[in-house]
N, C-alpha and C positions, 0 to 999 in steps of 0.2 A: 225692651220687648225684644220678642224671638223672630225667626223669619215667617212662622206662619201667621203669627199676629201681625207682623206689617202689611202680608200680603190680603189678609184678611182687611184689614184697614183700607189698604188701597183701593180693592175691589168695591168698598162700601162708598169711599170719598168718589169713586168713578162713576157709581151707581147716583148718588146724588148730585153730581155734577152735571150729568147728562139729563137727569130730570128738572134741574134749575140750574142756569149758568147764571150764578152769581158770583161776587167778589168773593165772599166768605167759604163758598163752596171750591172756587178755584183756587185759595188759599191752603185751604184743606187738602184738596188732590196734590198742591203744589209741595207742601209739606212731605205728604206720604212718597212724593215720588224720590224726594231729596234722602228720605229716612233709607228708603228701600234701594237708593244709588250707593248710600256708605256703606250697606252692610255687605256688600260685592259677595252675592249667593249665585255665582256663577253656575258653579255644580250640582245646585240643586235645581235650576231650570232643566238639567239635561236628563233629569228622570222622567218618567210616566205618568208622575200622580197629577192628580186634577188640579188641586188648587195653583201649582204653577204654571198649568196648561191655561187654568181661567185667566191669570195673571198678564200671560203673555198676550191672550185673546184681547182681551180688555186693553191692552197698551195700544195695539193695532187698530182696534174700533174707534181710540182716542184719535189715532192719527187721520184716519178716514173722515172723521167729521171735519166739515170745512169751516164751521164756527165756531172753533175751538180757540182759545184765549192764546195767543203766539207764544208767551212764556212757557204756558204748558207743553206747546208742540217741542219747544226745544229742550224742555225737561226730559221729555217723552224719548226724543232722539238720542239723546246724551245716553240716557237710562240704556238703550237697545243698544248704543255702540258699545257700552261695556257689557253687556250680554254677550255680543258677536263675537268677543273675543276666544269663547269655546267654539270650536268647530262642531259639537254636536248642536247645539243651541244655534249655532249661525244655520245650519244646514235646515233644522226646524223652521225656523224664521221665515227660510228660502222657500223651501216646499210646503210646509204645512199651513204656514198662514199667509204666505203671499205678499211678504213684507216689500219686494222689488216693486209690484205695481204702486201698492199704498206711498211708498216715499217717492215715487214717480210723480204721483198725484202731490205730495207735500211741494216737490218742487217747481212743479208746474205753476202750484198758486204763490209760493213765495218769488217766483222769478217774474212776477208780471209788474212794470212800471220799474222795473230794477236801476233801469239808467234814463229815466225820466228825469231832465233838467229842471222842469217846473216843481218838482216832488223834493229834490235835492237842495234846492234855494229855501224852501220853507222849512221852519226849525222842525217842529214837530213831525212833519211828513218823512222830513231827511232821516230823524230817529228811527221811524218806522218802517223807511227803506233800509236803514243800516240792519233793523232787526230783522228783515225779509232775506238780507245778504247773509246774515250770520245763520238763519235757520236752512237757508239753500245749502251753505258752506257744510253744515254738520251732517245734513240731508244726503248732500253729495259724497261725503266721505264714508258714511254709514252705507251707501249703496256701491261705494266701489271696495267695500270689505265684502260685504254680500253677495256683488258679482264676480270676486276674483276668482278664476279656474271653474267657473259655474255658468254654464249654457243659459240665455235668457228666452223666453219665447216672445219672437216679434209680436206677435198679435195682441198681448197682455194688454191690460187698462194703462192708458196715459206713458206707453213706451214709444209711442212715434212722437208725441208732444215733448215726452224726455230726450229723443235722440235731436229734433230739430232744437230745441234749447242749446244742447250741451255744441252742436256745429256752429250757432249762432254765436255764443258766446266765445267760443276758441277762435273765431273770427275777428270779432269785435276788439276794442282796445283790452290790452293786459292788465287784469288786476288780480285781487286775492282769489277768484274764482276760477282763471284759467288752469291752473295746474291741477285740482282737483276734479275740473270737467275734462280735461285730456286725459287724465288715467281713468276717469271712468269710460270713456268711449273707446280706451284702449281694451279694458274689461268686455265691453259690449260686442267689439267687433272680433276679438280674437274667437276661433274655433266657431264663431256663428254666421253661416253663409247667408241666414236670413235678412238679418241685420247689414252686412257688407252689401247683399243685392239691393238693398232699399237705399244704402246710402250712395252706391254707385248709380242708383236711377234718378237722382237729385240734379238740377239745371248747373246747381252750384258747387258741384264737384272738382270741379278744375280748381277752381280759386281755393277751395277747401286744401286739395294738395300742395298748392303754392304756399299757402298759410303754412302747413305742416314742415315744407320742406324748408322755409325760411326759419323754423324755430331749431332745425337742427343745429346752426350758430350760435344758439343762446347761451348765456353764461352757467345757466342751471342745467346741471347733468339731470335731474328727473325730468324736466321739460324736455329734454333731449332725448332720452329713453322714452318717455311717452310717444312721442311725435314718430318716432322712429318705429314703435310697435305698431301703430297705428298704418301708418304706410305699409310695414311689411304684411299685414294683415287685409289691404284693400289692394295692393298693388304688386304681391309679389310673382302671382301668375301673369301679369298683363304687362302691355306695352312700358309703361312709366315705371313700373317696377323692375323689369330689364334693363333700363337704362339707370335706373337708382340703384340697382344691386349688379352694375355689370363687372367683368371682370378688371376694367381699369380703376373701379371706385371701391371692390368689395373689400382689398386690404387696408384702407383706411376705414371702412367700415367696422371692420374686425377690430382693428387698434383702438378703435373708439369705443365698441362695446367693451373689449377686456379692459381698456382704462375705466369705465364707469365701474365694473366688476370688481376691479381692485381697489378702486378709488373713488368708490360711491358716494352720495351724500347721506346716507343711512341704508337702513335695512330694505326701506321700501323699494329705493332706487336699485338696490342691488338684485333685490328680488325680480323686477319686471325686467331689468337688463338679461340676466339669467334666463327668464321666460321667452324672451326675444331672441338670444341665442339658439336656445332649442327649437324654436318654431324654424328660425332658420336654417337649422341642420336638417330638417324632415325635408329641403327641397334639395333633390341629388347636385345639382349645380352648385350650390351654395357650399354644400358638404364638401364637395370637391374642390372648389376655391381654398376650403381651410386645412384640406390636407396639403396641399401646395403652400401654404403661407409661412413665409421663411422664419417668423418669430413666434410661432406655436408654441416650441419647447420652452422660451422663455416665459410665457404668458400663463402656459400651463404650471409653472414652477411657481408663479406668485399665486395663482388661483389654489392649488395645494397647501400654499403658507397660510391662507384664508382660514383652512380647517382647525388652525391653532387657536382660533377666537372663541370667546365665550358666549357667544351668543349662539343660542340654539336654532333661532330662524335662519340667521345667516349661513350657517353651517349645514341645516337640512337642504337649503336652495344649492349652495354649493355641489353637495351630493348627486341631486338630480340633474345638476350640469354635467358632473362627471359620468353619471349613468347614463346622458345622451349622447356624449361622446362614445361611449360603449358601441353606439347604436352602428358607427360607420369602423371598420375593420384597421383601415391605417390609425386612427385615431386612438383607437382601444389598443395597437400594438405601443404607440407612442406613450399612452397612459400607464401601461401596463411596466415600462420601463421606468418610467420617473416615478412609481411607488416601489418597484423592486431594485431597481439598478439605478436609483438617482447619479448616481457618478458616473455611470457610463453614457450619459444623455449629453450631445452637443451643448455647448454654450453658446447662445445668440449672440450677436455682436450689437445689438439695438441698444443703444444709451438712452434710448427714452424712457425705458420701463427701468424700475427698480432692481438692484441686485436682489436677486433671491436670497434668504436667510437660510444657512446652513446648521442651525444651532438644532432642529429639529428635523426627524425623518417623515414624509410622510405617511408611511405604514403605522408607525409609531401613533401617529394624529387619527389615523382611522380606526386602528384597533380600541383606540380609548372612547371614541365615538360609537362603536360598537358597541360598548360595555356600559352605556348609558342607563339611568335609574328609570323604573316604569312610569315615575312619577311627573316626568317632564313632558310639557306641552308637546313640542315637536319629537315624532319617532325617528330621530337620526340612526337608531341604531338599526332599524328594518333596512334603512337606504344603504348604511354602511353595507351590511351584509348582501344586499343584492348586487353591490359593489363588488363585493370579494367573489361573488360567482362567477360574474363578467370575467373577472382577474385571472380566475383559473380555469376559465374556457379557454383563453386564449393563450395561458401557460401549455395547456394541454394541445392547444392545435399550433401552436409553434414548437413544441418541442423543450422550451427552455426550462424545465423542471428544476434543474439543480438552483437556478437563480431565486427559486420561491422555497428552498428549503427552511430556510433561517425565519423568513414570513411564515412558515406553517407552524416553526415551533413557538412563533410568539403567537400566533393566532388560535391555537388549538385549547389552551386552558380556557380562554373566552368562547367558544364554541361549547365546550363543554358544561360551563357555567349557564350557559343560555339553555341546556338543556336539564338542569336542578331544577325542581319547582320549591318556591320559599317556604319554610316550615309554618311561617304565619299565614294566618286567613287573609286573604286580599278581598279586594272591592271585584266587582266581576267585568267593571271595566279593563282593571289594571290585569286580571287575569286571561282576557282576550288579546292584550298586548303581548302578554306572555306567549299567548300559544302562537302567535303571528311571528314572535322572534323565534320560536322552536321550529318553526316550518321552513324560515329563510336560514336558520343555521344548519338545520338538516340538509337542506339544500346544498348550502354550500361543501358539506362533509362528503355530500354526494360526489360532488366536482373533483373534490382533492381525493377521491379513493379511486377515480379513473387513472391516475398516473401510479405506475407501480413504485417509483421512488419516494413520493409522498405519502403513498399508502401503508408503506413502512413506518413514516412517522405516525400516522393515526393508529395503526394497530398497536402502537407501544403505550398509547395513554386511553382509547377507548376500551372500556372492559362489558363483557354479557352482562354483569350486575345491572350495570348503569340503563343499558338498554331494557332489560327486562322491568325495572324500577318505572322507567319512563313510560313503557306500555300501561303496566298495570295501574299507574296514577291517571291516565287517560281513560282506561277502561271504567275505573271508580267514580271520577269528576264526571264524565260528560253522561254518565247514566246508562252506559251500552249494557254493563252486565244487569241490568234490571229487565231486561226483556225486551220486546217489540213495541213498548207504550209508544203513545203518539208524541210523547217529549223527545225521545230518541229520533223521531224522523224529522220534527219541525224543527230543532234547534240547531240554530247555526253553530253554537259551542261545539255541538256533538259532530258535526260536519269538519271543522276544523280538529278534533280529537282524532277523527276517522284519519283524517290525512297525516297527522302526526303517528299516528301508528301505523299506517303502513309505508310512509317513508322511512321508520325506523326498522321496518322489518325489511324494507329494500337495504338499508344500511347493514343490516344483522347478515343477509344473503350475500353482500359483497366482502363480510370480513369472517366467514364461517370457518376459512380456512387459515387463518391466519392469530385470529384471536383464542386462546383456550377457553372452551365450553362455551362458546359462540354457536357451534354447530347444533349441539343438543338442545340449548336454549330456543332457539330459532325454529326447530322443529316441534318442539314442544308448543310452542306459541301458534303455530299453523294448525295444529288440532284443537286449538280451543274453540269452543263454541262461540264465543264472544264474538271473536272475528267475523262472524257472518255479517253484521251490521257496517261494520266500515269497508269489508268487500262490498257490500250493496251499494254503500255510497259510490265508491270509485268506479263500478262497471257502469253505472246508470249515471255517471257525471257530465256535464258538459264541458270540461276541462281534458283536453288532449293528454297532458302529462300525467294526470289522475289515472285515467283510463289506462294508460301504459303500466304504472305502477301496479295498478290492480290487476291487470293480465299476467305481469311477471310474477306475484304471490302466488295467483290462484295455478297456474303452470307447476311453480314450486310446490304448490300443497295439494293439487288434486292428486298426483300418485300415492298419497299416505293412507294407510287403512282406515284410520279413525276420521278424516275430513269429512264433514255433514256438506256433501253436495248438494242432494235433493233439497234440503232447509236452504241451501243460498239460493238455488234457481225459484222457490216458493218465495223467499224475502224479494228477489229481483221484480218477479212477476207481481207483488204486492205492491212495490214501490209505482213499479210503471204504470198500475191503476190507478192509484193514489194520486199521480201526477197527472192523468189523463182526468180524473174528475175534476182537480184542481183547475186545470185550464177552460174545463167545460163551466164552472162556477164563477170563475174570473170574467168570461164572455157575459154571463147573464148579469154580472155586478155592474158591468160597465154600460151595458146596456139600461138598467135600472137607475144608474145615476146619471143618465143624461139630463132628466127633467131637475135634477138637483144642481147640477152644475147651472143649469140656465138662473136660478134662483140665485146662487151664491153670485153668479157674476154681475145681477144686478145690485147684489149688495156691496161689491166691489167698487161700482162706479161711484163718482164723487158729487155727481148731479143730481141724485135722484130725487124727488119729490118726498115731502113727509109721511106720507100717506104709507108711502114705500118701504121706508123705516120703521116706522111701527110695524109693519107686516113681518118684514125680517127680524126683527126685534123678538117678536110672539113666536115666529120659528123655532130662532135660538133656544129661546126658555123653554118651548115644547121638546127641543133635542134634549137639553139640560133635565129635563126631568124624566125622559125616558132613560137616561143613563143611570140618574141615580134612583131609578126605581119608584119614584114617585107614582098616584094614579092622578090621572087628566081629569080634571074636573069641569073646565071651563067647556062651553061648547064650540064644537069647530067645523068648519065646513065639510064638505065632500071630497072636495080635492086635498084637503090635509088627512082624511082620513084613509085616502089611497096612498098617499106617501108614507102613510107610516104602516101602513098592510104591508107595503113594497119592501119596508125596511123589516118587519118581521118574516116576510117571507124568506129573504135574502138569511136573516139568522136560522130561520127552520132548514133553510138548504145546505147551509154551512154544517149544523149539527148533522143533517141526514147525512151527508158526505161523510163527516167523522165517525158517525155510527157505522155505515157500510164497509169502512176501514178499518175500524175496531172489530168487525165482523170478520172481514179479511184476514186481519192476522190473529183472532181466534183460531180460525181455520188452521192458517200455517201456523200457531202452536200445536194443535193438535196432532197434525201431520209430522212434527217435529218430535212429538212426545211417541207416536206410533214408531216413527222410524228410530228413536231411540230404544223402544223395546224391543224390535227386530235386532236393533244393535247389541242389545244385553243378549238374546239368545245366541247371535253369531260369535259375541264374545265368550260364553259360557263354552257352546262347540270348541272355540279355537283355543281356548286353555286347557281343555283335555287331550286336544290333538299337542298343544305345545307340552304337556307335561310329559305324553310316550314320547315325542320327538328328545325331550331334556333327558330322559333316560337314554333312551340311544346315544346324544350327543355326549353326554358323560362317559359312556365305553368308548365312544371315539376319541374325548380326549385324554382317556388316558392310553390309549396307542400313540396318539400325536404328543403326548407328554414324552412316550418313551422314544419314540422318532426322534423328538426335540431335542433330548439330551444327547442321541447320537449326531446328531446333526451339528448339535453346540460343540462336540468335538471336533467334528470336522471341519467347523467355522472356525475354529481355534487355530487347527493346522494351515486352512488356507488363509486364516489373518498374518501368521507367522510368514507363510510363503508371501503374502501379498505385500508384507513391510519389506522383505528382501529386494521384491520386485519393486515396492517404491523405491527405496535407495539406490537399485539399478537404474531405474529410470532417472532418478535426481542427477545420478553419475551423466547419465547419458543425456539428459537436458544440459548438464555444464560442458559436457564435450560439444554439444551441439551448438553450444553459443560460442566455444572456443574457435570450432569451425566457421561459423558464421561470421564472426572478427577477422579469421584469415582471409577467407573468402573474400569479403571487403576490401581487406589489404591487397590481396593478389589481383582484385578488379582494379584498385588504384595504381598497383606497380603495372599491372598491363596497359593502361593508359598512357603511365609515363614511359614507358617503354618504345610505346609507338611512336612517341613524341620524338624520344631520344635517337630513334633508327631513320627518321625521318631527317633529323638534325645530322647525322651522320652519314648518312647519303649526300647531302648539302656538301658537308666538308669533305669526304672524299672526292668529290667532283672537282673543289678548288683545288685540292690538293693535287690531283694529276694535272689538273693547267698550270700550276706553280712548279711541279716538277719536271714538264716539258720546258718551261720557260729557263729554268736551272740548267738544265743539261744543255741548252742552246747558250748559255751565260756562261758555261763551264769550258765549251769550245773556244768560245771569243777567248777568255782567259787564257787559254793555255798558247794561242795563236800569238795573243798579247806578249806572253811570257817569251816566248820563243825571239820575237821582237825586240824588245828589253834585252835581253842577253847581247845580240848583235848591236845594239844601242849602246851597251856597255863598253864593248871590244872598243867600237869605234871611239866613244869617249877616252879610254883609256889613251888610244893611239893620240887622240886630238889635245889631251893632256900632256903629254911628252911634249908636242909640239909647244904647245902654250906656256911651258917653263921654259924653253927657248927663249921665245918671243918676249917672256917677260924681262927676262936679263936686256933685251934691247930695248924693252920699254923703260927700264930703270934708267938706263943711261940717255935716253931720249927725255927722260921727265926734267933732267936738269935743265936741257935746253928750252924746254917748254913749261917755264914758271911764269911766264904773263898769262899762259891758257888755264893754269890751275885753278882761277877762279870760275875760269866758267864751266870747267868741266867738274867742278865741286857742285856747282848750283846743278848741272846735269844730273851727277849723283843723285843727288837729294831727291830731284826728281823721281829718278829710277827707283829709288827705295819708298816712296809714297805709292808709285805704281805698282810696285810689288807687292804692300801690306793690301792694296786694294784687289788684288788678284787672289791673297791667300783667303780674304774675307768671301769674295763672290764664289770661289771652289767649293767652299762648304753646301752652297744651294745648289741643288740639283738641275730645276729649270731654267736658273741664268748663267749655265756655263757656255754657252755661245756667245751670250752678251759681251763676257769678261774676256773670252778670247779674242774678240774683235777689237774692243779697247785696248788690249796690249798689244796687239798687231799695229795699230795706229800710232801707239807710243812708240813702239819698237823704229816704226818707219821715220817719226819723227827725230827721234835719237839716230840713226842712221844719217838723215839728211844733215844733221847737225854736225856729226863727224865728218861728213865728208866734206862739209864747209870748212871744217877746222883742218882737214889734211891739205885741200885747197891751200888755207892761208899759211899754213907750215912749209906748205913747198913753193908757195911764192917768197918766204922770209930765208928759206934755206935751199939753194939751190944744189950745193955741193952734196945734200943728204936726200937727192930726188931719187935715187934708186933702192935707198934704205924704205923711204916712204912708200913706194911704189910696192916693195914686197911687203910694208905693214900693211898698205892697204888691201893686198890680196890676204895676209893671213886675218885681218879684220872682216872682209868681207865672210872668208870659210868660217871664222867664229860663228858669224850672225848667223849663218844659214844653221851650223850644229847646234845653237842655242835654241834658236827657235824649234829645231826638231825635237832636242831633250825638253824643252815646255810642252811639247804636244804629247812627249811619251809619258812624260810625269802627271799630265793631265789624265791621259787615257786609264795609269795605273791607279792612280786615285779613283776613278769611275768604277774600276775593274773591284777595287777592293770595298768600293761602298757599297756596291751590287750585292757582292758576296758576302755581305756583313762583316768585314775585317775592320778594324779601325786606324789603317792606314791613310792618311791626309795628304795632301800636296806638298805639306811643308816639311814632311820627314824624307823625301825624296831629293835627295843632294845631289842635282845633277848640273849644277851649275858651275861653269867653268873656272 
C-alpha cells in the first residue's frame, strides 16, 4: 500500500473509531497507525498537501479525546515522536496544531494516581499505572523535543498543570520520569520570563532550589546538566544565582560543563550543556570569569577535537558554542589562535583533562564541515561559514593576516564551490539551503577582501565569469527577469536571490581593479533593468546590512547614463504602498479572527461536554467543505453565516489588495515603457552626436598616433638613461650600504676608544704614583750602596785581623778539645738558625720577626761563649792575657757580624724592591 492509501485508511479508521469506540475499530486504527509508522514518511508531512495535513489534524484530535484507548494514545504519541524528528514537521505541530497544549493534557490525565500505593498493590491496577507511566514518559519526551529552543505560551491550556506536575515529580522520589521531567522543565524555563515568574511566585520554590542543588552531585551527567540549566534560567540574576555562580565557584562550574561537553552521556547531554554555557556567556560577569579561566585553552582544544566526530547534531552544537565564544572579544582571539595557530597556544598544565589530539588540525575539520552535502539534516555548513566570518573579522581587527594565508588558500576552493549551482534539478528545500550557503559564503569572501594580503589570494581564484554566471542564474531562477509580478514580490526565494545578487555585486566592486574583466562586467550589470527589483528589496529592507549594501550599489550605479533611476523610485513607492496595505489587512484579519480563537480555545479544552464536541466537529466539517469547494446544503444558524461571511470578506479584501497592487505595478510598467521610449530617443540623439564626435576623435587619434611615435622614441631614449641611472642608483645603494656598515663599525670603535681612554687615564695616574715611589726607592738604594762600600772596606780590614786571630785560635783549639763537643753542638744550632733566617728573608712581611729571632739567638750564643771563656780562664790561668785579647777580638767580631747581617738584609730588600733577583744568601759578608 502506498503512502496516500495508508493516510486515507488512517483517516477512515479514525472516523469509524470516533463514531463507535469498539475493540474492532480500535484494533483497525491501531494497525493503521503501525503501518504508517513503519513507512517513515517524514518528508511527506512537510509538504503543504491536504491529505498529510488532515492526518496530522486527525492524530492531534485523537490525543485530545480523553476517552481514547490508552494503547492507541501510546501509538499516536510514538508516531508523532517519529514525525517530530523533521524540523519543519516539528514546527508545524507546535505552531499550527498546538500539540504542546494537547500533550500537556495527556500528561495531566496520565499522571493521575501514578504513585498511589493502593493501585500499585493490585495487579490489574498496577499494570494500568505502569501504562500511565509509559504514556506519560513518551508524552514528556515528545514535549521535550517540541519545546527545545521554542518559547511556550504560559497561558496555554494545561500548561499550569504541566508545570505543577513537573515540579512535584522532580521533588519526589527519583524514578524513570525524573530525568525527562527535569529536561522538559529546563526547556520551559529557558528564555521564557512568564514561566520563570510563575515558578518563582510559588511557595515551594526554595525547596525546589534545594532539590536542584542536590542534583548537582548526581552520578548522571544528564541529570546534572538539566538541573544546572534550570538553576541558571531561574536564579542567574538573583541572590541565589550570585552565590551559585560566584567567582569562588564559577571555575568549578566551568570545569564541570566542559567535562560534560567533552565526555557527555550522548548527544542530548552535550546539546543541553552547550546551551547552558551559551546562556551563561550572555551574562557579562560570567563571560569575564571565562576569559580569566586558566584552563580555557586546553578545554577549547578538546572542544575543537569534537569537530572530527561523525555525528552532525553534535558538530552543529559545537559550532554554535564556538559562535557564542565569538561574542566575547578575548575568547574570539583565543579561538582564532586555536584554529589558525594551534602550535602557538600555551599548553595548560591541567592534568584532569585529556591530552588534545594532534593528528588533525581544527581548520581542516571546519573546512570539511563547511562543505557538507545539502541532504544532511543539520546544516553544519552555514554555522561553519558564520564562524569563518567571525574568525576573519578578528584577523582583520588584530592585523594578523599573515597567519591566515594558508587557511585562506585551503578555504577559497570550498567557498567557490558554494557559489556554483549544481547541474541537476534539486528540490525547493535544497535550493533554499543552497542559497543560504551562498549568502554565508559571500559574506566570508567580503571579509577576506577587507585585508590587502588576503585580497591578493582571492583575486587569483575568483573570476568575472563566475560572478556573472551566479548573477544570471539568480535572475533566471528567482523570476526577477519576468517583470513586476506578484511572485517576485511575495516569494521569499526571490528576496534571498536578490540578497545574493547585491552581495555578489559588492564583491565585484571590491575586485574590479584586481581581476581582469571585472570592472566591465560590473558596470554592465549595473545598467541592467533586472537590477531594479533587488535594489528595491534592499533599500526597503528591515536589515541594516542589506540597506548598506543596496546604498553602496546605488551610489556606484547612479552616475551611469543608462541607469533607470525613475523606475527604481516608482518600484520603491509601489513596494511601500503594498506593505502599507498588508499591514492594514493584517490588522483587520486579527480583528476577524478574535471570535474564531474563542471557538478554537473551547475545542482545545479536554473537559468540554459532548454537545460542544459535536458543534466543533460540525464547524470543522464546514471549513473542510469550504476549502474543497463543495456547496453547503445543511441548514446553518445565523452565527455560522456571519462567520462564513467574515471569511469571504477577508478573502475579497485580500483579492482587492492584490488587484490594487497589480494596478500599481501596471502603472509602474507603463511609466517604465514611457521612460524607455524617452531613453530610445535620447539614445538616437546621443548616437548622432557620438558619430560626429567619433570623426573628430579619429582625426585626433591620427595626431595622437604621430605624437605617440615621437614620444615613443623619446621614451626609448629616456629608458636607456633610466637604465643607466638605475645602475648608478644600485651602485650608490651598494656604496651606501658599505658606508652604513663602516659607520656602524665607527660607532663601535668610538665606544671602545672611550673605554680605553678611561682605562689609560687610570693607568697613567697609577704609573705616576709608582714612579714617585720608584724615585724615592732609588735614592734610598744609592745611599745603601755608599753605606755598603764603606762596610766592605771595614770588612776587609776585619778580615785581615780575623786571619791573625784564626792562627791563634788554631793554637788554642788543641788545648780546648774538651770543649769541642759543646762547641760542635753550638755550631749545629747556629747552622739551623742560619737556615731559618734564609727562609724567613724571602717573605717581605716577616722580616722584622726573623731579625728579632736572630738577635735573640746571637745573644744566647754570646752568653754561651762568655761562659766558655770564663771556664777556659779558670782552667788556664797562664793564658789569661791571651784570653782577654781573644775576648776583645770576639766582641769586636760579634759587633761586626751583626752589622754585616743588617747590611746584607738591607741589600736584599733593596734588590727585591728594585726587581733584582739577589737574595740574602748570595751576599757573603760572613767572617
